Every structure is written in C-alpha cells, then in structure tokens.
KESE-287659 format. One record per residue (C-alpha): residue number from 1; residue in one letter; x, y, z. Coordinates in nm, 2 decimals, m for minus. Each point is the difference from the previous one (the first is absolute). Layout:
N
{node NUM, 'a', {X, Y, Z}};
...
END
This chain:
252
{node 1, 'x', {12.52, 2.62, 16.47}};
{node 2, 'x', {m0.07, m0.07, 0.37}};
{node 3, 'x', {0.37, m0.03, 0.06}};
{node 4, 'x', {0.06, 0.35, m0.13}};
{node 5, 'x', {m0.25, 0.16, 0.24}};
{node 6, 'x', {0.14, m0.21, 0.29}};
{node 7, 'x', {0.34, 0.12, m0.08}};
{node 8, 'x', {m0.11, 0.36, 0.00}};
{node 9, 'x', {m0.18, m0.05, 0.34}};
{node 10, 'x', {0.31, m0.15, 0.15}};
{node 11, 'x', {0.19, 0.31, m0.12}};
{node 12, 'x', {m0.24, 0.21, 0.20}};
{node 13, 'x', {0.06, m0.20, 0.32}};
{node 14, 'x', {0.38, 0.02, m0.03}};
{node 15, 'x', {0.20, 0.30, 0.14}};
{node 16, 'x', {0.06, 0.26, m0.26}};
{node 17, 'x', {0.34, m0.02, m0.14}};
{node 18, 'x', {m0.04, 0.25, m0.28}};
{node 19, 'x', {0.10, 0.36, 0.03}};
{node 20, 'x', {m0.28, 0.26, 0.00}};
{node 21, 'x', {m0.10, 0.12, m0.34}};
{node 22, 'x', {m0.02, 0.37, m0.05}};
{node 23, 'x', {m0.30, 0.16, m0.18}};
{node 24, 'x', {0.24, 0.19, m0.23}};
{node 25, 'x', {0.15, m0.32, m0.12}};
{node 26, 'x', {m0.34, m0.15, m0.07}};
{node 27, 'x', {m0.10, 0.30, m0.21}};
{node 28, 'x', {0.33, m0.02, m0.19}};
{node 29, 'x', {m0.06, m0.37, m0.08}};
{node 30, 'x', {m0.36, 0.05, m0.10}};
{node 31, 'x', {m0.12, m0.06, m0.35}};
{node 32, 'x', {m0.06, 0.28, m0.25}};
{node 33, 'x', {m0.38, m0.01, 0.04}};
{node 34, 'x', {0.02, 0.02, 0.38}};
{node 35, 'x', {0.26, 0.28, m0.02}};
{node 36, 'x', {m0.23, 0.19, m0.24}};
{node 37, 'x', {m0.28, m0.04, 0.25}};
{node 38, 'x', {0.22, 0.11, 0.29}};
{node 39, 'x', {0.12, 0.31, m0.19}};
{node 40, 'x', {m0.36, 0.09, m0.10}};
{node 41, 'x', {m0.13, m0.03, 0.36}};
{node 42, 'x', {0.30, 0.20, 0.13}};
{node 43, 'x', {m0.08, 0.28, m0.25}};
{node 44, 'x', {m0.37, 0.00, 0.09}};
{node 45, 'x', {0.09, 0.02, 0.37}};
{node 46, 'x', {0.24, 0.29, m0.05}};
{node 47, 'x', {m0.25, 0.20, m0.21}};
{node 48, 'x', {m0.27, m0.08, 0.26}};
{node 49, 'x', {0.20, 0.14, 0.28}};
{node 50, 'x', {0.09, 0.31, m0.20}};
{node 51, 'x', {m0.38, 0.05, m0.06}};
{node 52, 'x', {m0.08, m0.06, 0.37}};
{node 53, 'x', {0.25, 0.26, 0.13}};
{node 54, 'x', {m0.09, 0.26, m0.26}};
{node 55, 'x', {m0.38, m0.05, 0.04}};
{node 56, 'x', {0.03, 0.01, 0.38}};
{node 57, 'x', {0.16, 0.35, m0.01}};
{node 58, 'x', {m0.25, 0.11, m0.27}};
{node 59, 'x', {m0.31, m0.11, 0.20}};
{node 60, 'x', {0.14, 0.14, 0.32}};
{node 61, 'x', {0.07, 0.33, m0.16}};
{node 62, 'x', {m0.35, 0.01, m0.16}};
{node 63, 'x', {m0.15, m0.07, 0.34}};
{node 64, 'x', {0.19, 0.28, 0.18}};
{node 65, 'x', {m0.07, 0.25, m0.28}};
{node 66, 'x', {m0.37, m0.08, 0.01}};
{node 67, 'x', {m0.02, 0.05, 0.37}};
{node 68, 'x', {0.18, 0.33, m0.03}};
{node 69, 'x', {m0.24, 0.11, m0.27}};
{node 70, 'x', {m0.31, m0.10, 0.20}};
{node 71, 'x', {0.13, 0.21, 0.30}};
{node 72, 'x', {0.04, 0.30, m0.23}};
{node 73, 'x', {m0.34, m0.06, m0.17}};
{node 74, 'x', {m0.19, m0.01, 0.33}};
{node 75, 'x', {0.18, 0.31, 0.14}};
{node 76, 'x', {0.01, 0.21, m0.31}};
{node 77, 'x', {m0.31, 0.20, m0.09}};
{node 78, 'x', {0.12, 0.11, m0.34}};
{node 79, 'x', {0.04, m0.24, m0.30}};
{node 80, 'x', {0.23, 0.25, m0.17}};
{node 81, 'x', {0.26, 0.00, 0.28}};
{node 82, 'x', {m0.04, m0.38, 0.03}};
{node 83, 'x', {0.06, m0.04, m0.37}};
{node 84, 'x', {0.33, 0.20, 0.03}};
{node 85, 'x', {0.11, m0.21, 0.30}};
{node 86, 'x', {m0.06, m0.33, m0.18}};
{node 87, 'x', {0.27, 0.09, m0.26}};
{node 88, 'x', {0.26, m0.11, 0.26}};
{node 89, 'x', {m0.20, m0.28, 0.17}};
{node 90, 'x', {m0.07, m0.25, m0.27}};
{node 91, 'x', {m0.17, m0.33, 0.07}};
{node 92, 'x', {m0.32, m0.16, m0.13}};
{node 93, 'x', {m0.25, 0.23, 0.17}};
{node 94, 'x', {0.19, 0.31, m0.09}};
{node 95, 'x', {0.00, m0.10, m0.37}};
{node 96, 'x', {m0.37, m0.08, 0.02}};
{node 97, 'x', {m0.08, 0.34, 0.16}};
{node 98, 'x', {0.22, 0.19, m0.26}};
{node 99, 'x', {m0.18, m0.17, m0.29}};
{node 100, 'x', {m0.34, 0.07, 0.14}};
{node 101, 'x', {0.07, 0.36, 0.10}};
{node 102, 'x', {0.16, 0.08, m0.33}};
{node 103, 'x', {m0.31, m0.12, m0.18}};
{node 104, 'x', {m0.22, 0.18, 0.25}};
{node 105, 'x', {0.18, 0.33, m0.08}};
{node 106, 'x', {m0.05, m0.06, m0.37}};
{node 107, 'x', {m0.37, m0.06, 0.05}};
{node 108, 'x', {m0.04, 0.30, 0.23}};
{node 109, 'x', {0.17, 0.23, m0.25}};
{node 110, 'x', {m0.23, m0.13, m0.28}};
{node 111, 'x', {m0.30, 0.05, 0.22}};
{node 112, 'x', {0.09, 0.35, 0.08}};
{node 113, 'x', {0.02, 0.09, m0.38}};
{node 114, 'x', {m0.32, m0.18, m0.07}};
{node 115, 'x', {m0.19, 0.17, 0.28}};
{node 116, 'x', {0.03, 0.33, m0.17}};
{node 117, 'x', {m0.21, m0.12, m0.29}};
{node 118, 'x', {m0.23, m0.26, 0.16}};
{node 119, 'x', {m0.24, 0.03, 0.29}};
{node 120, 'x', {0.07, m0.21, 0.31}};
{node 121, 'x', {m0.24, m0.27, 0.13}};
{node 122, 'x', {m0.12, m0.11, m0.34}};
{node 123, 'x', {m0.03, m0.37, m0.09}};
{node 124, 'x', {0.29, 0.03, m0.23}};
{node 125, 'x', {0.21, 0.14, 0.28}};
{node 126, 'x', {m0.10, m0.28, 0.24}};
{node 127, 'x', {0.09, m0.26, m0.27}};
{node 128, 'x', {0.33, 0.17, m0.05}};
{node 129, 'x', {0.09, 0.00, 0.37}};
{node 130, 'x', {m0.07, m0.38, 0.01}};
{node 131, 'x', {0.22, m0.05, m0.31}};
{node 132, 'x', {0.27, 0.20, 0.16}};
{node 133, 'x', {0.00, m0.22, 0.31}};
{node 134, 'x', {0.02, m0.31, m0.22}};
{node 135, 'x', {0.29, 0.16, m0.19}};
{node 136, 'x', {0.19, 0.06, 0.33}};
{node 137, 'x', {m0.07, m0.36, 0.11}};
{node 138, 'x', {0.13, m0.14, m0.32}};
{node 139, 'x', {0.32, 0.20, 0.02}};
{node 140, 'x', {0.06, m0.10, 0.36}};
{node 141, 'x', {m0.07, m0.36, m0.07}};
{node 142, 'x', {0.25, 0.01, m0.28}};
{node 143, 'x', {0.26, 0.14, 0.24}};
{node 144, 'x', {m0.10, m0.26, 0.26}};
{node 145, 'x', {0.05, m0.28, m0.25}};
{node 146, 'x', {0.34, 0.14, m0.09}};
{node 147, 'x', {0.11, 0.01, 0.36}};
{node 148, 'x', {m0.12, m0.35, 0.07}};
{node 149, 'x', {0.18, m0.13, m0.31}};
{node 150, 'x', {0.32, 0.16, 0.12}};
{node 151, 'x', {m0.04, m0.16, 0.35}};
{node 152, 'x', {m0.08, m0.34, m0.14}};
{node 153, 'x', {0.27, 0.01, m0.26}};
{node 154, 'x', {0.23, m0.31, 0.00}};
{node 155, 'x', {m0.22, m0.18, 0.25}};
{node 156, 'x', {m0.10, m0.24, m0.28}};
{node 157, 'x', {0.36, m0.13, 0.00}};
{node 158, 'x', {m0.03, m0.08, 0.37}};
{node 159, 'x', {m0.32, m0.19, m0.06}};
{node 160, 'x', {0.15, m0.18, m0.30}};
{node 161, 'x', {0.31, m0.10, 0.21}};
{node 162, 'x', {m0.22, m0.12, 0.29}};
{node 163, 'x', {m0.21, m0.22, m0.23}};
{node 164, 'x', {0.26, m0.14, m0.24}};
{node 165, 'x', {0.33, m0.02, 0.20}};
{node 166, 'x', {m0.10, m0.32, 0.20}};
{node 167, 'x', {m0.10, m0.18, m0.33}};
{node 168, 'x', {0.32, 0.11, m0.17}};
{node 169, 'x', {0.20, m0.14, 0.29}};
{node 170, 'x', {m0.21, m0.32, 0.00}};
{node 171, 'x', {0.08, m0.04, m0.37}};
{node 172, 'x', {0.37, 0.03, 0.07}};
{node 173, 'x', {m0.03, m0.25, 0.29}};
{node 174, 'x', {m0.19, m0.26, m0.22}};
{node 175, 'x', {0.25, 0.05, m0.28}};
{node 176, 'x', {0.29, m0.04, 0.23}};
{node 177, 'x', {m0.13, m0.32, 0.17}};
{node 178, 'x', {m0.09, m0.15, m0.34}};
{node 179, 'x', {0.35, 0.07, m0.12}};
{node 180, 'x', {0.15, m0.15, 0.32}};
{node 181, 'x', {m0.19, m0.33, m0.04}};
{node 182, 'x', {0.08, m0.02, m0.37}};
{node 183, 'x', {0.37, 0.03, 0.10}};
{node 184, 'x', {m0.04, m0.27, 0.27}};
{node 185, 'x', {m0.17, m0.24, m0.25}};
{node 186, 'x', {0.32, 0.01, m0.21}};
{node 187, 'x', {0.23, m0.09, 0.29}};
{node 188, 'x', {0.14, m0.35, 0.01}};
{node 189, 'x', {0.05, m0.01, 0.38}};
{node 190, 'x', {m0.27, m0.01, 0.27}};
{node 191, 'x', {m0.14, 0.35, 0.08}};
{node 192, 'x', {0.08, 0.12, 0.35}};
{node 193, 'x', {m0.13, 0.29, 0.20}};
{node 194, 'x', {0.32, 0.20, m0.08}};
{node 195, 'x', {m0.08, m0.04, m0.37}};
{node 196, 'x', {m0.37, 0.10, 0.03}};
{node 197, 'x', {0.01, 0.28, 0.26}};
{node 198, 'x', {0.20, 0.26, m0.19}};
{node 199, 'x', {m0.23, m0.02, m0.31}};
{node 200, 'x', {m0.32, 0.03, 0.21}};
{node 201, 'x', {0.15, 0.28, 0.21}};
{node 202, 'x', {0.10, 0.18, m0.31}};
{node 203, 'x', {m0.35, m0.02, m0.14}};
{node 204, 'x', {m0.17, 0.11, 0.32}};
{node 205, 'x', {0.19, 0.32, 0.00}};
{node 206, 'x', {m0.22, 0.13, m0.28}};
{node 207, 'x', {m0.31, m0.05, 0.20}};
{node 208, 'x', {0.15, 0.17, 0.30}};
{node 209, 'x', {0.11, 0.30, m0.20}};
{node 210, 'x', {m0.34, 0.02, m0.17}};
{node 211, 'x', {m0.17, 0.01, 0.34}};
{node 212, 'x', {0.25, 0.26, 0.12}};
{node 213, 'x', {m0.09, 0.22, m0.29}};
{node 214, 'x', {m0.37, m0.05, 0.01}};
{node 215, 'x', {m0.08, 0.05, 0.38}};
{node 216, 'x', {0.14, 0.36, 0.03}};
{node 217, 'x', {m0.17, 0.09, m0.33}};
{node 218, 'x', {m0.34, m0.12, 0.11}};
{node 219, 'x', {0.02, 0.16, 0.35}};
{node 220, 'x', {0.12, 0.33, m0.15}};
{node 221, 'x', {m0.27, m0.01, m0.28}};
{node 222, 'x', {m0.28, m0.04, 0.26}};
{node 223, 'x', {0.15, 0.27, 0.22}};
{node 224, 'x', {0.03, 0.26, m0.28}};
{node 225, 'x', {m0.34, m0.08, m0.15}};
{node 226, 'x', {m0.16, 0.06, 0.34}};
{node 227, 'x', {0.19, 0.34, 0.04}};
{node 228, 'x', {m0.11, 0.11, m0.35}};
{node 229, 'x', {m0.36, m0.10, 0.07}};
{node 230, 'x', {0.01, 0.22, 0.31}};
{node 231, 'x', {0.13, 0.29, m0.20}};
{node 232, 'x', {m0.26, m0.06, m0.27}};
{node 233, 'x', {m0.28, 0.01, 0.26}};
{node 234, 'x', {0.14, 0.33, 0.13}};
{node 235, 'x', {0.01, 0.14, m0.35}};
{node 236, 'x', {m0.36, m0.11, m0.06}};
{node 237, 'x', {m0.12, 0.17, 0.32}};
{node 238, 'x', {0.19, 0.32, m0.09}};
{node 239, 'x', {m0.14, 0.00, m0.35}};
{node 240, 'x', {m0.36, m0.02, 0.13}};
{node 241, 'x', {0.07, 0.28, 0.25}};
{node 242, 'x', {0.16, 0.22, m0.26}};
{node 243, 'x', {m0.29, m0.05, m0.24}};
{node 244, 'x', {m0.25, 0.11, 0.27}};
{node 245, 'x', {0.21, 0.32, 0.06}};
{node 246, 'x', {0.03, 0.05, m0.38}};
{node 247, 'x', {m0.37, m0.03, m0.05}};
{node 248, 'x', {m0.07, 0.27, 0.26}};
{node 249, 'x', {0.28, 0.22, m0.14}};
{node 250, 'x', {m0.13, m0.02, m0.36}};
{node 251, 'x', {m0.36, 0.07, 0.10}};
{node 252, 'x', {0.10, 0.33, 0.16}};
END
C-alpha cells in the first residue's frame, strides 16, 4: 500500500508528459449519475439567470413608477385628476392608491345617500366612519399584498438554488470519486497519477458547477429581497398617509 502512494508522489515530482485534458472531455466521460447532476445544475443555473434578469427589470420599473407617482401625488391637489393619471403610470403605489380611492368613492357615495335620512354626528355615524376607514385599509392591504407577491414571485427558486446547488454538486463529486476508486481497485497494475487524476477532476466539476449556480442565486436573492422590502416600506407609509386623508374626507 505504501508503495502505491510513493509511486503517486513520484509522479507528481516528474515533469508532466500528459497532454492537457479538456473539461468537455471530462464531462463526456463522466458516469450517468454525474452527468445527471451536471445537467440538473446547468438547468437550475439557466433558470436562475432568467429570473435574475427579468426580476431586475421588474423591480427597476416598479421603483421608477413609484417615484413618478409620488411626484404627482405631492404636486396634485385633486385625487380625481391623480386617479386619471395613474391609469398610465402603473406601479405598486399607483395600484395601492387606485384601490384605496375607488373604495373611498364608494363609501362617499353611500354616505351621501345615507345622510339624507340620518342625522350627522350621531354615535352610529361615528361608528360608521370608523368602519369605513377599516374597510379602506383592508382593501389597500389586499392590493399591497398582491403587489408584494408579484414582486417576490420566483424569488423562492433563487433561494432554493442557492441553498441546494452546492449540496447537489457535492453529491455528484462524492459519487464520481467513489466510482473512480472502485474502478482503480479492479485494476491489476499499480495506480498512477495519470490514472487517478482524470476521475477526481471529473468528479470535482460537479462541485464547481454547483457553486457557480448557487453564488449568483444567493447574491441576487438578497439584492431583490432588499429592494422589495424598501418598496414595501414605501407602500406602508403611503397607506398610513392615505388613511389619514380618507378619514378627514369621510368626516366632512
């Protein structure tokens, strides 16, 4: 046994006489299990990059549309004209405003009809005004949840890729090394570095590809989660501000 390892060490000290081995040839000669792992990791990487690019443009567009809406919101003195303008703006804050303002108009129309038959300022009226604000808040929170779900869509795949790809690659590496040593055990001659190296290199490719798929997915996931959290805070702040305005508007 000692002679085998001495022989391998001597191979390391000698000048390399073997031609360079290409990665493509190692992949072609890999076993079926390792090939399956490599294909799976490749598909996960491709899907991850597709999600990264699409999500980048989606979040960037949502950010620009929200900034444009806030500019109009702070400069416009009429919710009616602002509601008309938001038809062409889009974005999370615009959808949040449209949902809240639509519900506010419904409540205002109902209050106008009820005021003809009921006196203002009664306890029942105060209770109704509080209920109306709660209704607007519920509608806006539903729209907010829908927008956040749309922004966070497909991010779970990035998280899954980032957490599982290294382990899938490690499984392929362990399987490849195990297969290589099983093959060496059946050889009659003395194992040399040239006989051991290709099998180990072939197995290590799986770990390398697993890390290559996982690292961008983890970085992108953290980046997008942070951007979505910022947009969520902006929606929370706008929701509180709009509810204050709505409460004053309903009580008129």
